[in-house]
C-alpha positions in Angstrom: 0.1 0.0 0.0 1.3 3.6 -0.8 2.6 5.3 2.2 0.4 8.1 1.5 -3.1 6.2 1.5 -2.0 4.6 4.7 -1.2 7.8 6.4 -4.3 9.1 5.2 -6.4 6.0 6.7 -4.4 6.0 9.8 -5.2 9.3 10.4 -8.9 9.2 9.8 -9.5 6.4 12.3 -7.5 8.5 14.9 -9.6 11.9 14.3 -13.1 9.8 14.5 -11.9 8.3 17.8 -10.4 11.6 19.6 -13.6 12.9 18.6 -15.6 10.2 20.6 -13.3 10.1 23.4 -13.7 13.9 23.6 -17.2 13.4 23.8 -17.2 11.1 26.3 -15.0 13.4 28.7 -17.3 16.3 28.5 -20.4 14.3 28.6 -18.9 13.1 32.0 -17.5 16.2 33.0 -21.1 18.2 32.0 -23.0 15.4 34.0 -20.4 15.6 37.1 -20.8 19.4 36.9 -24.8 18.9 37.7 -23.6 17.3 41.3 -23.6 19.4 44.7 -20.5 20.3 44.8 -18.4 23.9 45.5 -17.5 26.2 42.8 -13.9 25.2 42.9 -14.1 21.5 42.4 -16.4 22.1 39.5 -13.9 24.6 38.3 -10.9 22.1 38.8 -12.9 19.5 36.6 -12.8 21.6 33.9 -9.4 22.4 34.5 -8.6 19.1 34.3 -10.1 17.9 31.0 -8.2 21.1 29.5 -4.8 19.0 31.1 -6.0 15.5 29.6 -5.8 17.0 26.2 -2.7 19.2 26.7 -5.0 22.4 25.5 -4.6 24.6 28.9 -2.1 27.0 27.3 -4.5 27.4 24.0 -7.5 27.8 26.0 -6.0 30.4 28.2 -4.7 32.5 25.2 -8.6 32.9 24.2 -10.5 32.9 27.3 -9.8 34.5 30.6 -12.0 32.2 32.5 -12.4 28.8 33.0 -16.1 27.8 32.7 -18.5 24.8 31.7 -19.5 26.9 28.8 -15.9 28.3 27.6 -14.6 24.8 28.0 -17.3 23.0 26.1 -17.5 25.7 23.3 -13.9 25.8 23.0 -13.8 21.7 22.5 -16.9 21.4 20.8 -17.3 23.8 18.0 -13.6 25.8 17.8 -12.4 24.8 14.4 -9.1 26.8 15.7 -8.5 24.2 18.4 -7.1 21.1 16.5 -8.7 18.6 19.2 -12.0 20.1 19.3 -14.9 17.6 18.2 -15.3 20.1 15.0 -12.1 19.9 14.0 -11.5 16.2 14.3 -15.0 15.3 12.9 -13.7 17.7 9.7 -10.2 16.2 9.6 -11.8 12.6 9.5 -13.8 13.7 6.8 -11.1 15.1 4.8 -8.5 12.0 5.3 -11.6 9.6 3.8 -12.3 12.0 1.1 -8.7 11.9 0.2 -8.7 8.3 -0.2 -12.3 7.4 -1.4 -10.8 4.9 -3.6 -9.6 2.6 -0.5 -12.8 2.8 1.1 -16.3 1.3 0.8 -19.5 3.6 -0.3 -21.0 3.3 2.7 -18.0 4.1 4.9 -17.5 7.3 2.9 -20.8 8.0 3.1 -20.8 7.8 6.8 -17.8 9.7 7.3 -19.4 12.8 5.1 -22.9 12.7 6.5 -21.1 12.8 10.3 -19.7 16.0 9.1 -22.6 17.4 7.4 -25.1 16.7 10.1 -22.5 17.9 13.0 -22.5 21.3 11.3 -26.3 21.2 11.2 -26.5 20.5 15.0 -24.3 23.3 15.7 -26.7 25.9 13.5 -29.4 25.2 15.2 -28.4 25.5 18.7 -28.7 21.9 19.5 -25.6 22.0 21.4 -27.1 24.8 23.8 -30.2 23.2 24.4 -28.9 20.0 25.6 -25.0 19.1 25.2 -25.6 15.7 26.5 -27.8 15.0 23.6 -25.0 16.0 20.9 -22.0 14.1 22.8 -24.4 11.1 22.6 -25.1 11.4 18.9 -20.9 11.8 18.4 -20.6 8.7 20.3 -22.9 7.2 18.2 -21.9 8.5 14.9 -18.3 7.0 16.2 -19.5 3.5 16.7 -21.3 3.4 13.9 -18.4 4.6 11.3 -16.1 1.6 13.0 -19.0 -0.9 12.6 -19.8 -0.1 9.0 -15.8 -0.4 8.3 -15.6 -3.8 10.0 -18.8 -4.5 8.2 -17.7 -3.6 4.6 -14.0 -3.3 4.3 -12.1 -6.1 2.9 -9.8 -7.4 5.6 -6.8 -6.1 4.0 -4.0 -3.5 4.7 -6.6 -0.8 5.0 -8.7 -2.2 7.8 -5.3 -3.0 9.3 -4.0 0.9 9.5 -7.5 1.9 10.3 -7.7 -0.3 13.3 -4.1 0.4 14.5 -4.9 4.3 14.6 -8.5 3.7 16.1 -6.4 1.7 19.1 -3.1 3.8 19.6 -5.6 6.8 20.1 -7.8 5.0 22.5 -5.0 3.8 24.4 -3.2 7.6 24.5 -6.9 8.6 25.6 -7.6 6.1 28.4 -4.0 6.5 29.9 -4.7 10.6 30.0 -7.8 10.5 31.9 -6.7 7.6 34.3 -3.6 9.8 35.2 -5.3 13.1 35.4 -8.5 12.4 37.0 -7.0 10.1 39.5 -4.9 13.0 40.3 -7.8 15.4 40.7 -9.7 13.0 42.6 -7.4 12.1 45.5 -4.9 15.2 45.3 -1.9 12.9 44.2 -2.7 10.1 47.1 -4.7 8.1 45.0 -5.8 5.5 47.3 -5.8 7.1 50.6 -9.2 6.3 52.9 -11.8 8.8 52.7 -12.0 10.6 56.1 -15.9 11.3 56.4 -19.4 9.3 55.1 -19.8 12.4 52.7 -16.3 12.0 51.3 -17.2 8.4 50.3 -20.3 9.2 48.7 -18.7 12.2 46.5 -15.9 9.4 45.7 -18.5 7.1 44.6 -20.1 9.5 42.1 -16.9 10.5 40.8 -15.2 6.8 40.4 -18.3 6.1 38.5 -18.2 8.9 36.5 -14.7 7.8 35.5 -16.2 4.7 34.8 -18.8 5.6 32.7 -16.8 7.8 30.3 -15.1 4.5 29.4 -18.5 2.9 29.1 -17.0 0.3 32.0 -19.6 1.0 34.7 -21.8 -1.9 34.0 -18.6 -4.1 33.6 -16.7 -3.1 36.7 -20.0 -4.5 38.4 -20.0 -7.7 36.5 -16.2 -8.2 37.0 -15.7 -7.1 40.3 -19.2 -7.3 42.2 -18.4 -5.0 45.0 -18.2 -1.3 46.0 -16.2 1.0 43.5 -12.4 1.0 44.8 -9.7 3.1 43.3 -7.3 0.3 42.5 -9.8 -1.9 41.0 -10.8 0.9 38.8 -6.7 0.7 37.9 -6.7 -2.4 37.6 -9.7 -2.7 34.9 -8.6 0.2 32.6 -5.0 -0.9 32.6 -4.6 -4.7 33.0 -8.0 -6.7 31.7 -7.8 -7.7 28.4 -11.4 -8.5 28.4 -12.1 -4.5 29.0 -12.5 -3.0 25.4 -10.9 0.4 26.2 -8.0 -1.1 28.7 -4.7 -0.4 27.9 -3.8 -4.2 27.6 -6.8 -4.7 25.4 -5.7 -1.4 23.1 -2.2 -2.5 22.8 -3.4 -6.1 21.8 -5.2 -4.6 18.6 -2.2 -2.5 17.9 0.8 -5.0 18.1 -1.8 -7.7 16.3 -2.4 -5.5 13.2 1.2 -4.1 13.2 2.0 -7.7 12.7 -0.1 -8.2 9.3 1.5 -4.9 7.6 4.6 -5.8 8.9 7.7 -4.6 6.3 11.5 -4.8 6.2 11.8 -1.4 8.3 9.5 -2.2 11.4 10.9 -4.8 13.1 12.0 -2.1 15.9 8.7 -0.6 15.9 7.3 -4.4 16.6 9.5 -5.1 19.0 8.5 -1.6 20.8 4.7 -2.8 20.6 5.4 -6.4 21.7 7.2 -5.4 24.8 5.2 -3.0 25.8 2.0 -5.4 25.5 4.0 -8.2 27.1 4.7 -5.6 30.0 1.0 -5.4 30.3 -0.2 -8.6 29.9 2.0 -9.7 32.7 1.7 -6.9 34.9 0.3 -6.6 38.4 -1.9 -3.8 39.9 0.1 -4.2 43.3 3.5 -3.6 41.6 2.4 -0.7 39.2 0.9 1.1 42.4 4.1 0.4 44.5 6.1 2.3 41.9 3.4 4.8 41.6 0.5 5.3 39.0 1.4 8.6 37.9 5.0 7.6 36.9 3.8 4.6 35.0 1.2 6.2 33.1 3.9 8.9 32.0 5.9 6.2 30.9 2.9 4.4 29.3 2.1 7.9 27.4 6.4 8.2 26.2 6.2 4.9 25.1 2.6 4.8 23.1 3.9 8.2 21.2 7.1 6.4 20.7 5.4 3.6 18.7 3.2 6.4 16.8 6.5 7.8 15.6 7.9 4.6 14.8 4.7 3.8 12.8 4.9 7.1 10.9 8.9 6.3 10.0 7.8 2.8 8.9 4.9 3.0 7.1 3.3 6.8 6.6 4.4 10.0 5.5 7.0 10.9 7.6 6.2 13.5 10.1 7.7 17.0 10.2 10.5 17.4 12.4 
């Protein structure tokens, strides 16, 4: 496959996954902001959301105050923000348009219709009336895009590059979400006991929100069958291969699809992806917590970024220095 074609497919999938991830985080933050809490706590939640996406500096250049409305406007409709939902949906559509010949008609029409409908929803004030409905719509369109892709495309290199892009982006997002949310909720002491009943109740709602942001609440209940405990949340989202958005599940997919497109230049990238998958596969949550969750997740993000650079070098249009 031509490197430029692979590049467009890879980034089409990443941008669609990023749009979904942004919608998930905004939806959970919006729902959490409706709970009884202090103004400072609410603001801290929106600051954390900007931090997850590394947008704090860009946001501060445009807005004087961190508010729910400002953050949602910046992360939903602002096309000057490359990580906004509008920018991601547009970028996914443009990458799809560039390689229409490599896609089925259904895949292209899904991407194109998603962009057109999203622009219509923004213009008719649907977002202002009910942000939650728009976020659910974005998640649905991302699910539809993945389903149409898997259900209609030939299982060749084009599909493999789409899958690599999807799961590399998902791994990055899950790690960022875990890191920032755990720090915000526990002030750095991730697993210290709450000192009061009120604290336990607040913790329950916030840990539930984290799980819901990755569609993990029902899965947690099924797997652990007990109260929500921070260390179990971390274990579920890092080490459980049967949890679709966990780090190990994502790296299983990345490694498997990389193996199917491997070439003479990709041995080092394959080795690094395989080693990261092995570290996750044979890791234990008590060992991770003993060394520090923040340090572990920071290292994971560095390694995922390194794998992304390697994929770009080995298969895609080289990244600008």
